[in-house]
N, C-alpha and C positions, 0 to 999 in steps of 0.2 A: 642811813646805813645802806639800804637797798640801792639808792642812787650812787653811792660810792662804788658798790660792786659792778654796776653797769659801766661806770666811768673807767674803772680799771680794765674791764673786759674790752671795752671799745679801744682803749689805748694799746692793749696787747694785739688786738686784731689789726690795727693800723701799723704797728711796728713790724708784724710778720705778714705782709700783704700776700705773698705767694702762697704761704701755708694756708692763710685764710681763704684765698680764692679756690684752692684745691678742695678744702673741706666744705665750703659752701656749695661748690659745684657738685661734689659727691653727694651731699645731703639732698640737694634739689633733684638730682637724677634718681636717687634712691626713693624719695617720696613720690616723685612722678611715676616711677615704675610700680611702686606698691599700689598707688591709686588706680593705675590702669589695670593691673592684675585683679584688684578687688572689684572694679566695675565689670570686668569680663566674667568673673566668677558669679557675681550677683545676677548678671544677665542670664548666664547659663542655668542657674538654679531657678530663676523665675520663668523660664520658657515653658509655655503651655500649662502653667499652674492654675489657670482660671477654671479648668475642668474640675467638677466636683470630686471625681475619683482619680485625680492626677497621680496619686501615690500608687495606684494599682494598674496604671496603663504602662504597657511595655511594648517596645517596637522590636519586631523580629527582623534580623538582617541575615543575609546570605554571605557566608565566608567560605572560600575554597581556594585551593592551589591548583594551578595548571602548569604546564611545561614552561610557559613564558613568564609566569609571575603568579600573582595572587588576585583573587576576586573578593571585593568587599562592597556589596550592594544592599540597598534597602528593599529591592524587589525580590520577592520569593515566589515560588510556584503556587498557583491557585489552591491546590489541595492542602497546603500547610495549615491554614486556619482551621479547617474541619478536623484535620488529623491532631493538631494540638489540643483542640477542645475535647475530642473523644479519648485521647490517650492520657491526658493529665487532668485530674479532677480539680486542680487549683485554677485552671483556666475557666473563668465564669462566662466570658464572652470573647469571641474572636471575630474581628471584622477586617475587611480588606478595603484598600483605597488605592486606586491607580490613576495617575494623571493621564489625560487623553489629548494633551496638546492644546492647540488653539483652533477649534473648528469654526466653520461658517454656520451661523444659526439663522434660520429664517422663520418669521412669524408674520403672517399676513403679507403686507407689502414691504416690511422691513427685513433687511438682511444685514447682520453685523458679525464681524469676526470677534469672538470672545477671546480674552487673553489667556484664561485658564479654565479647563473643564476637567472633571474627574469622575470616574466610575466608583461607586461605593456599594457595600452591602446594605441591606435594609435595616440592620441592627446598629448602624453607625451612631445613631442618636442615643442608644443605650450605653455606648462606650464613652463617647465624647459629649460634653455639655456645649451644645451649639444652639443658641436661642433662635426661635422662629418668630417672625412678625405675624404671620398668618399660618393657619393649619395646625395639625397635631403631629408632634414628633413620633408618636407611637404608630401612626398610620402612614407617615411619609415614606416614600420609596418602597412600599409593599408591592405595587404592581411593577412589572418589568419595564414599562415605558415611562414611569413617573420620574419627576425631577424636582430638585430644590434649587432655587435661584436666589441670588443676593438682592438686596434692595436696589442697588445701583443698576443691575441688569434689568430688574422689573421696571424701573423708571425709563430705561432706554427703549424698551418694547412697548410698554403700556402708558407712558406719559406720567403725569402727576397722579392720576387716579389708579392706584395699584389695586387690582381686583382681589 
């Protein structure tokens, strides 16, 4: 019985080839579009979700209007973090992060240009879950001249034996 249904459907598809081509093309485009939209949404929802308190992390942006247009930036003025924390009791922690470009770093006889460097407040590890290979996240970045480097950068400067 089921075989007969498929046989009748196949004959109808072959009899109306133009109609079949239009329908199959529309179905394929619709499915492909749906899958691409779904992949995009899943990617956006999963972004930075590895942080323990990801549902409580908010990014503050600066929006404004000028004579020539509008401003929409992720950079805000430095006092905003402190002001938000003191003005709103809902703000448990406020940290700042600012990219510093790609500076030339020297250690001993080695000088390398790093691809990315950023300045951060000392409480960045209380907001974001960033695992450290060595050291303590509670005491990292407390001193003004302290820094945290990735394993790749450590291997570039110190070789295989990471101190």
